[in-house]
C-alpha positions as a Python dict, from the first residue, in 0.01 Angstrom:
ca = {
    (1, 'M'): (0, 0, 0),
    (2, 'I'): (82, 371, 26),
    (3, 'E'): (-267, 491, 110),
    (4, 'L'): (-225, 850, 0),
    (5, 'A'): (-424, 1013, -280),
    (6, 'P'): (-220, 1079, -597),
    (7, 'E'): (-248, 1452, -543),
    (8, 'R'): (-114, 1411, -188),
    (9, 'I'): (171, 1193, -312),
    (10, 'A'): (267, 1464, -560),
    (11, 'Q'): (245, 1733, -293),
    (12, 'E'): (460, 1545, -41),
    (13, 'A'): (715, 1449, -307),
    (14, 'G'): (737, 1808, -429),
    (15, 'A'): (621, 1690, -770),
    (16, 'E'): (416, 1824, -1060),
    (17, 'I'): (161, 1583, -1205),
    (18, 'V'): (246, 1571, -1575),
    (19, 'R'): (9, 1287, -1658),
    (20, 'E'): (-266, 1122, -1461),
    (21, 'G'): (-286, 744, -1453),
    (22, 'G'): (-547, 499, -1344),
    (23, 'P'): (-727, 465, -1010),
    (24, 'G'): (-584, 309, -696),
    (25, 'R'): (-274, 372, -491),
    (26, 'P'): (88, 259, -531),
    (27, 'E'): (187, -59, -349),
    (28, 'R'): (543, 45, -265),
    (29, 'G'): (837, 250, -388),
    (30, 'A'): (1100, 112, -625),
    (31, 'V'): (1423, 226, -790),
    (32, 'D'): (1495, -88, -993),
    (33, 'S'): (1259, -181, -1275),
    (34, 'R'): (1372, -546, -1267),
    (35, 'G'): (1157, -794, -1080),
    (36, 'F'): (849, -574, -1064),
    (37, 'L'): (541, -722, -899),
    (38, 'G'): (314, -447, -1032),
    (39, 'G'): (177, -134, -869),
    (40, 'E'): (513, 23, -779),
    (41, 'L'): (589, 393, -773),
    (42, 'F'): (918, 405, -965),
    (43, 'F'): (1179, 669, -882),
    (44, 'G'): (1430, 735, -1159),
    (45, 'L'): (1739, 810, -950),
    (46, 'R'): (2046, 966, -1106),
    (47, 'G'): (2370, 781, -1034),
    (48, 'E'): (2735, 855, -1104),
    (49, 'R'): (2731, 653, -1426),
    (50, 'T'): (2367, 593, -1510),
    (51, 'D'): (2033, 772, -1496),
    (52, 'G'): (1755, 554, -1358),
    (53, 'G'): (1507, 772, -1541),
    (54, 'E'): (1609, 589, -1858),
    (55, 'H'): (1425, 285, -1721),
    (56, 'A'): (1103, 468, -1635),
    (57, 'A'): (931, 373, -1961),
    (58, 'G'): (1017, 8, -1900),
    (59, 'A'): (888, 35, -1544),
    (60, 'L'): (553, 170, -1663),
    (61, 'A'): (531, -99, -1928),
    (62, 'A'): (600, -360, -1657),
    (63, 'G'): (302, -242, -1453),
    (64, 'A'): (433, 40, -1236),
    (65, 'W'): (159, 259, -1085),
    (66, 'G'): (363, 564, -1177),
    (67, 'A'): (708, 715, -1226),
    (68, 'V'): (887, 1004, -1056),
    (69, 'V'): (1152, 1148, -1288),
    (70, 'D'): (1325, 1476, -1367),
    (71, 'R'): (1117, 1740, -1542),
    (72, 'E'): (1260, 1705, -1892),
    (73, 'R'): (1221, 1329, -1895),
    (74, 'A'): (871, 1351, -1745),
    (75, 'R'): (743, 1549, -2040),
    (76, 'E'): (901, 1308, -2287),
    (77, 'L'): (751, 1016, -2096),
    (78, 'A'): (404, 1168, -2081),
    (79, 'A'): (407, 1232, -2456),
    (80, 'T'): (524, 894, -2574),
    (81, 'E'): (436, 623, -2323),
    (82, 'P'): (80, 518, -2237),
    (83, 'G'): (-36, 425, -1889),
    (84, 'G'): (64, 523, -1537),
    (85, 'W'): (107, 844, -1342),
    (86, 'V'): (403, 1062, -1439),
    (87, 'L'): (539, 1300, -1175),
    (88, 'A'): (806, 1560, -1250),
    (89, 'V'): (1057, 1667, -984),
    (90, 'D'): (1391, 1842, -956),
    (91, 'D'): (1560, 1562, -760),
    (92, 'P'): (1402, 1213, -754),
    (93, 'L'): (1611, 1103, -453),
    (94, 'R'): (1494, 1393, -237),
    (95, 'S'): (1137, 1324, -349),
    (96, 'L'): (1171, 959, -247),
    (97, 'Q'): (1296, 1061, 96),
    (98, 'A'): (1030, 1329, 145),
    (99, 'L'): (748, 1090, 51),
    (100, 'A'): (884, 825, 289),
    (101, 'R'): (886, 1076, 574),
    (102, 'A'): (529, 1179, 489),
    (103, 'W'): (415, 814, 491),
    (104, 'R'): (587, 759, 827),
    (105, 'R'): (393, 1054, 969),
    (106, 'E'): (69, 933, 811),
    (107, 'L'): (115, 593, 975),
    (108, 'G'): (159, 761, 1311),
    (109, 'C'): (354, 461, 1437),
    (110, 'R'): (666, 449, 1650),
    (111, 'V'): (1005, 419, 1485),
    (112, 'V'): (1326, 250, 1598),
    (113, 'G'): (1656, 330, 1430),
    (114, 'I'): (1945, 85, 1471),
    (115, 'T'): (2308, 158, 1391),
    (116, 'G'): (2644, 26, 1505),
    (117, 'S'): (2973, -113, 1382),
    (118, 'T'): (2842, -471, 1382),
    (119, 'G'): (2518, -652, 1456),
    (120, 'K'): (2275, -398, 1308),
    (121, 'T'): (2097, -648, 1088),
    (122, 'S'): (2090, -921, 1353),
    (123, 'V'): (1945, -686, 1617),
    (124, 'K'): (1688, -573, 1361),
    (125, 'D'): (1597, -934, 1283),
    (126, 'I'): (1565, -1024, 1652),
    (127, 'S'): (1362, -710, 1723),
    (128, 'R'): (1123, -786, 1439),
    (129, 'A'): (1057, -1127, 1591),
    (130, 'I'): (1025, -1048, 1961),
    (131, 'L'): (865, -703, 1979),
    (132, 'P'): (490, -745, 2052),
    (133, 'F'): (366, -499, 1791),
    (134, 'R'): (259, -510, 1429),
    (135, 'T'): (617, -452, 1319),
    (136, 'H'): (757, -367, 979),
    (137, 'A'): (1135, -390, 947),
    (138, 'S'): (1394, -309, 684),
    (139, 'P'): (1435, -605, 447),
    (140, 'E'): (1790, -741, 415),
    (141, 'N'): (2024, -439, 420),
    (142, 'Y'): (1790, -157, 315),
    (143, 'N'): (1984, 85, 533),
    (144, 'T'): (2110, 369, 312),
    (145, 'E'): (1972, 702, 194),
    (146, 'V'): (1800, 500, -82),
    (147, 'G'): (1720, 172, 94),
    (148, 'L'): (1580, 321, 414),
    (149, 'P'): (1303, 528, 248),
    (150, 'L'): (1215, 231, 28),
    (151, 'A'): (1178, 19, 342),
    (152, 'M'): (952, 284, 493),
    (153, 'L'): (731, 307, 185),
    (154, 'A'): (681, -71, 199),
    (155, 'A'): (526, -47, 548),
    (156, 'P'): (160, -157, 544),
    (157, 'P'): (-104, 84, 677),
    (158, 'E'): (-164, -127, 989),
    (159, 'S'): (198, -98, 1105),
    (160, 'E'): (243, -7, 1472),
    (161, 'L'): (623, -2, 1469),
    (162, 'L'): (897, 52, 1211),
    (163, 'V'): (1237, -104, 1288),
    (164, 'L'): (1490, 52, 1054),
    (165, 'E'): (1856, -27, 1006),
    (166, 'M'): (2085, 273, 950),
    (167, 'A'): (2424, 235, 781),
    (168, 'M'): (2710, 480, 820),
    (169, 'R'): (3011, 543, 598),
    (170, 'G'): (3088, 900, 698),
    (171, 'R'): (2988, 1202, 901),
    (172, 'G'): (2638, 1331, 848),
    (173, 'Q'): (2491, 1012, 701),
    (174, 'I'): (2314, 893, 1016),
    (175, 'A'): (2181, 1246, 1067),
    (176, 'E'): (2042, 1236, 712),
    (177, 'L'): (1868, 903, 777),
    (178, 'C'): (1724, 1031, 1106),
    (179, 'A'): (1582, 1334, 925),
    (180, 'I'): (1393, 1092, 699),
    (181, 'A'): (1281, 835, 957),
    (182, 'E'): (1237, 1057, 1267),
    (183, 'P'): (1311, 774, 1516),
    (184, 'E'): (1180, 776, 1871),
    (185, 'V'): (1421, 505, 1985),
    (186, 'G'): (1781, 505, 1868),
    (187, 'A'): (1996, 197, 1929),
    (188, 'I'): (2373, 172, 1888),
    (189, 'T'): (2484, -193, 1888),
    (190, 'N'): (2854, -119, 1941),
    (191, 'V'): (3141, 106, 1832),
    (192, 'G'): (3446, -54, 1674),
    (193, 'P'): (3719, -18, 1410),
    (194, 'V'): (3495, -9, 1104),
    (195, 'H'): (3544, 256, 831),
    (196, 'L'): (3870, 370, 991),
    (197, 'E'): (3996, 437, 640),
    (198, 'L'): (3730, 707, 610),
    (199, 'L'): (3702, 843, 965),
    (200, 'G'): (4045, 786, 1112),
    (201, 'T'): (3977, 715, 1481),
    (202, 'I'): (3738, 524, 1707),
    (203, 'E'): (3633, 857, 1858),
    (204, 'A'): (3534, 987, 1514),
    (205, 'I'): (3337, 668, 1449),
    (206, 'A'): (3158, 709, 1784),
    (207, 'E'): (3076, 1070, 1696),
    (208, 'A'): (2927, 963, 1362),
    (209, 'K'): (2723, 684, 1524),
    (210, 'A'): (2604, 924, 1794),
    (211, 'E'): (2421, 1129, 1533),
    (212, 'I'): (2134, 890, 1596),
    (213, 'L'): (2114, 1021, 1953),
    (214, 'T'): (2095, 1380, 1830),
    (215, 'G'): (1826, 1272, 1584),
    (216, 'L'): (1587, 1157, 1858),
    (217, 'G'): (1289, 1372, 1946),
    (218, 'E'): (1230, 1530, 2285),
    (219, 'R'): (1073, 1210, 2418),
    (220, 'G'): (1323, 985, 2244),
    (221, 'R'): (1508, 705, 2416),
    (222, 'A'): (1855, 571, 2348),
    (223, 'V'): (1979, 213, 2370),
    (224, 'V'): (2358, 189, 2405),
    (225, 'P'): (2616, -76, 2500),
    (226, 'A'): (2723, -60, 2863),
    (227, 'D'): (3091, -90, 2773),
    (228, 'A'): (3114, 172, 2495),
    (229, 'E'): (3330, 437, 2660),
    (230, 'A'): (3366, 624, 2333),
    (231, 'L'): (2995, 711, 2346),
    (232, 'A'): (3014, 871, 2692),
    (233, 'P'): (3075, 1227, 2561),
    (234, 'H'): (2756, 1201, 2357),
    (235, 'L'): (2524, 1101, 2642),
    (236, 'H'): (2368, 1378, 2849),
    (237, 'D'): (2116, 1425, 3127),
    (238, 'R'): (1831, 1519, 2894),
    (239, 'L'): (1861, 1189, 2709),
    (240, 'V'): (1683, 885, 2851),
    (241, 'A'): (1931, 603, 2789),
    (242, 'L'): (1909, 230, 2851),
    (243, 'S'): (2231, 31, 2850),
    (244, 'F'): (2268, -336, 2764),
    (245, 'G'): (2541, -589, 2833),
    (246, 'A'): (2737, -678, 3147),
    (247, 'G'): (2673, -411, 3409),
    (248, 'G'): (2393, -254, 3205),
    (249, 'D'): (2021, -202, 3257),
    (250, 'V'): (1947, -506, 3040),
    (251, 'F'): (2189, -795, 3083),
    (252, 'V'): (2225, -1169, 3036),
    (253, 'E'): (2214, -1329, 3380),
    (254, 'R'): (2307, -1671, 3248),
    (255, 'A'): (2303, -1859, 2920),
    (256, 'E'): (2314, -2232, 2859),
    (257, 'R'): (2362, -2392, 2522),
    (258, 'H'): (2161, -2702, 2426),
    (259, 'G'): (2254, -2846, 2087),
    (260, 'Q'): (2150, -2581, 1834),
    (261, 'S'): (1968, -2356, 2082),
    (262, 'T'): (2040, -2140, 2387),
    (263, 'T'): (1842, -2077, 2704),
    (264, 'A'): (1916, -1723, 2819),
    (265, 'V'): (1784, -1553, 3131),
    (266, 'I'): (1780, -1180, 3062),
    (267, 'G'): (1737, -922, 3336),
    (268, 'T'): (1567, -588, 3276),
    (269, 'P'): (1445, -295, 3490),
    (270, 'N'): (1099, -457, 3459),
    (271, 'G'): (1203, -803, 3575),
    (272, 'E'): (1376, -1101, 3420),
    (273, 'A'): (1253, -1341, 3153),
    (274, 'T'): (1380, -1669, 3008),
    (275, 'F'): (1440, -1670, 2633),
    (276, 'E'): (1462, -1993, 2435),
    (277, 'L'): (1680, -1880, 2147),
    (278, 'P'): (1712, -2080, 1821),
    (279, 'F'): (2089, -2022, 1791),
    (280, 'T'): (2410, -2074, 1988),
    (281, 'E'): (2634, -1779, 1896),
    (282, 'S'): (2730, -1579, 2203),
    (283, 'H'): (2739, -1255, 2004),
    (284, 'N'): (2375, -1309, 1905),
    (285, 'V'): (2284, -1359, 2271),
    (286, 'T'): (2431, -1012, 2323),
    (287, 'N'): (2235, -888, 2021),
    (288, 'T'): (1924, -1029, 2186),
    (289, 'A'): (1996, -822, 2497),
    (290, 'C'): (2013, -514, 2273),
    (291, 'A'): (1677, -604, 2113),
    (292, 'V'): (1523, -661, 2457),
    (293, 'A'): (1651, -318, 2564),
    (294, 'I'): (1477, -171, 2259),
    (295, 'G'): (1160, -344, 2375),
    (296, 'V'): (1199, -203, 2725),
    (297, 'A'): (1242, 144, 2574),
    (298, 'L'): (908, 84, 2398),
    (299, 'D'): (746, -34, 2726),
    (300, 'A'): (713, -394, 2601),
    (301, 'D'): (669, -673, 2857),
    (302, 'P'): (987, -888, 2884),
    (303, 'A'): (778, -1204, 2930),
    (304, 'E'): (586, -1132, 2610),
    (305, 'M'): (912, -1077, 2422),
    (306, 'A'): (1043, -1409, 2557),
    (307, 'R'): (733, -1590, 2430),
    (308, 'R'): (811, -1474, 2077),
    (309, 'A'): (1180, -1573, 2077),
    (310, 'S'): (1126, -1901, 1891),
    (311, 'G'): (1030, -1701, 1583),
    (312, 'I'): (1373, -1540, 1544),
    (313, 'S'): (1533, -1590, 1203),
    (314, 'F'): (1825, -1409, 1046),
    (315, 'S'): (1878, -1241, 713),
    (316, 'R'): (2063, -1427, 440),
    (317, 'L'): (2441, -1481, 466),
    (318, 'R'): (2452, -1396, 836),
    (319, 'G'): (2551, -1706, 1029),
    (320, 'E'): (2351, -1946, 811),
    (321, 'V'): (2425, -2305, 911),
    (322, 'I'): (2435, -2521, 599),
    (323, 'E'): (2463, -2898, 617),
    (324, 'L'): (2702, -2997, 340),
    (325, 'P'): (2695, -3320, 140),
    (326, 'G'): (2903, -3582, 322),
    (327, 'G'): (2816, -3479, 676),
    (328, 'S'): (3013, -3158, 730),
    (329, 'V'): (2872, -2816, 826),
    (330, 'L'): (2931, -2468, 683),
    (331, 'V'): (2866, -2152, 883),
    (332, 'N'): (2794, -1904, 604),
    (333, 'D'): (2862, -1564, 759),
    (334, 'C'): (3002, -1394, 452),
    (335, 'Y'): (2784, -1084, 428),
    (336, 'N'): (3055, -862, 573),
    (337, 'A'): (3343, -856, 820),
    (338, 'N'): (3537, -630, 1053),
    (339, 'P'): (3764, -701, 1351),
    (340, 'I'): (3474, -727, 1597),
    (341, 'S'): (3251, -954, 1391),
    (342, 'M'): (3547, -1164, 1275),
    (343, 'R'): (3650, -1237, 1634),
    (344, 'A'): (3292, -1329, 1726),
    (345, 'A'): (3259, -1562, 1426),
    (346, 'L'): (3586, -1737, 1512),
    (347, 'D'): (3470, -1779, 1872),
    (348, 'H'): (3154, -1945, 1745),
    (349, 'L'): (3347, -2177, 1513),
    (350, 'A'): (3570, -2282, 1802),
    (351, 'S'): (3265, -2362, 2015),
    (352, 'L'): (3122, -2611, 1765),
    (353, 'D'): (3152, -2982, 1831),
    (354, 'A'): (3344, -3085, 1520),
    (355, 'G'): (3622, -3302, 1387),
    (356, 'R'): (3824, -3029, 1218),
    (357, 'R'): (3748, -2658, 1225),
    (358, 'V'): (3843, -2464, 915),
    (359, 'A'): (3816, -2086, 877),
    (360, 'V'): (3791, -1958, 520),
    (361, 'L'): (3855, -1587, 555),
    (362, 'G'): (3845, -1302, 308),
    (363, 'G'): (4007, -972, 387),
    (364, 'M'): (3854, -699, 602),
    (365, 'A'): (3827, -377, 403),
    (366, 'E'): (3834, -8, 502),
    (367, 'L'): (4060, -50, 807),
    (368, 'G'): (4315, 209, 699),
    (369, 'P'): (4690, 182, 763),
    (370, 'D'): (4639, -53, 1060),
    (371, 'G'): (4459, -306, 839),
    (372, 'P'): (4749, -556, 827),
    (373, 'A'): (4775, -552, 1207),
    (374, 'Y'): (4400, -620, 1245),
    (375, 'H'): (4436, -918, 1010),
    (376, 'R'): (4732, -1053, 1205),
    (377, 'E'): (4538, -1017, 1530),
    (378, 'A'): (4242, -1211, 1386),
    (379, 'A'): (4472, -1490, 1269),
    (380, 'A'): (4644, -1504, 1608),
    (381, 'H'): (4304, -1528, 1777),
    (382, 'A'): (4205, -1815, 1546),
    (383, 'R'): (4517, -2005, 1635),
    (384, 'E'): (4475, -1941, 2006),
    (385, 'L'): (4126, -2091, 1977),
    (386, 'G'): (4268, -2404, 1818),
    (387, 'I'): (4121, -2353, 1470),
    (388, 'D'): (4277, -2633, 1265),
    (389, 'E'): (4324, -2452, 936),
    (390, 'L'): (4303, -2096, 811),
    (391, 'V'): (4240, -2043, 439),
    (392, 'G'): (4284, -1690, 305),
    (393, 'V'): (4093, -1555, 5),
    (394, 'G'): (4201, -1246, -189),
    (395, 'E'): (4495, -1007, -159),
    (396, 'L'): (4405, -856, 180),
    (397, 'A'): (4383, -1207, 325),
    (398, 'R'): (4757, -1257, 275),
    (399, 'D'): (4794, -1055, 597),
    (400, 'Y'): (4644, -1346, 792),
    (401, 'A'): (4955, -1548, 697),
    (402, 'P'): (4710, -1831, 621),
    (403, 'D'): (4790, -2200, 601),
    (404, 'R'): (4662, -2193, 244),
    (405, 'W'): (4570, -1905, 15),
    (406, 'A'): (4350, -1863, -292),
    (407, 'P'): (4307, -1560, -518),
    (408, 'D'): (3927, -1579, -534),
    (409, 'P'): (3627, -1762, -379),
    (410, 'E'): (3597, -2024, -654),
    (411, 'A'): (3963, -2118, -624),
    (412, 'A'): (3924, -2138, -246),
    (413, 'A'): (3638, -2384, -286),
    (414, 'G'): (3863, -2598, -502),
    (415, 'L'): (4132, -2593, -233),
    (416, 'V'): (3897, -2685, 48),
    (417, 'A'): (3664, -2936, -118),
    (418, 'G'): (3919, -3214, -139),
    (419, 'S'): (3998, -3215, 233),
    (420, 'V'): (3650, -3178, 385),
    (421, 'A'): (3548, -3482, 589),
    (422, 'A'): (3237, -3589, 776),
    (423, 'G'): (3206, -3405, 1106),
    (424, 'D'): (3411, -3103, 997),
    (425, 'A'): (3291, -2747, 1060),
    (426, 'L'): (3379, -2465, 822),
    (427, 'L'): (3337, -2090, 862),
    (428, 'V'): (3336, -1855, 564),
    (429, 'K'): (3363, -1484, 642),
    (430, 'G'): (3505, -1170, 482),
    (431, 'S'): (3419, -822, 365),
    (432, 'R'): (3137, -788, 113),
    (433, 'S'): (3380, -687, -159),
    (434, 'V'): (3539, -1034, -157),
    (435, 'G'): (3215, -1195, -277),
    (436, 'L'): (3247, -1504, -61),
    (437, 'E'): (2890, -1617, -126),
    (438, 'A'): (3042, -1769, -440),
    (439, 'F'): (3261, -1990, -218),
    (440, 'A'): (2957, -2152, -56),
    (441, 'Q'): (2787, -2209, -391),
    (442, 'E'): (3098, -2361, -549),
    (443, 'L'): (3181, -2576, -244),
    (444, 'I'): (2831, -2724, -238),
    (445, 'R'): (2852, -2794, -612),
    (446, 'R'): (3187, -2970, -575),
    (447, 'L'): (3086, -3177, -273),
    (448, 'A'): (2761, -3283, -439),
}
């Protein structure tokens, strides 16, 4: 619940109260009137093609606490629709962001911002589990100029820590998110060839990611990968920085895999601790080191973090292990893909004890003119690892020179279903635009 008086909400949002509603406080912010639980403060955001304010009346009818809309619509709404607070503003998006920042300050809790080319969501998920605080974290991928403030407004009053994911598609976007969230700890998971189509070079990507370092307060702390040379120009003596990874301040001393789990001994400036991790992917062991470094930056005890490791779970479509009908296994890692995460996913597939290993790969988007080369490199890596079959999905995936190719996820499921045998392991991965979650659904349907 956003425990601010209605008059304070209006003040912080830069809004005029056009109509007063009932008593109580809003439960959370919302920009989509579908799936309301009741008690939301609805923001009618203007998009390129649609105006969310058109749904404000429906939101109020569905039980919204109130609606924040542009001034003309607010007066129409107040005159014709019963129930709920109506707040008039010049720009509903800016009002959403301003109110989220005000709620963050009212909570008085610490804030962690996490960005990076890959692993943002996984590090967030691990941090949420192991950090010994009353932690509220971004749900799923609420990591944009809209999603991040919504995640903040959903934080309960007893929150001691906010862990917020921050996405980047261009210069200035991380700086904008930092202005909303005001993080005290900024973590960069890695810097790699993601969004090259927009930014051009790795150095430009590093500069955009490093906006999170500039966005830290005077007592802020940075968490950075030990091997990210591109970040070096953005680190300075006034910034307290903790590095993670081989040769860093927080590092994995040794890791041993046992079935579906991993025992990892992680060293920190405050001593080592043994983490029993409910996964086997080596890249997620590295992500754990990043999360532990975040904990160290927050003065958390490594032993206490280790005690919480069994509670780690990941967001949907990120390395989900699905047991398929007939005794095969699908690693459903189709939320997104880039050269770094694709290589890590192929490494994990190769490590599985399986009869045949099949990689079902969609294309990797936004790689610019070098995109075909990145696809060829991924395919070469798969073959070096001994992956038995590579199935490409979509036009970009032709650059893998796959063993078999399908135009869309449903067709790919039809190709693969007939050859899956007990003991096989399949990986499905590709950029979000390919929509590979449909492959998993169709494959399960066909095998059943």
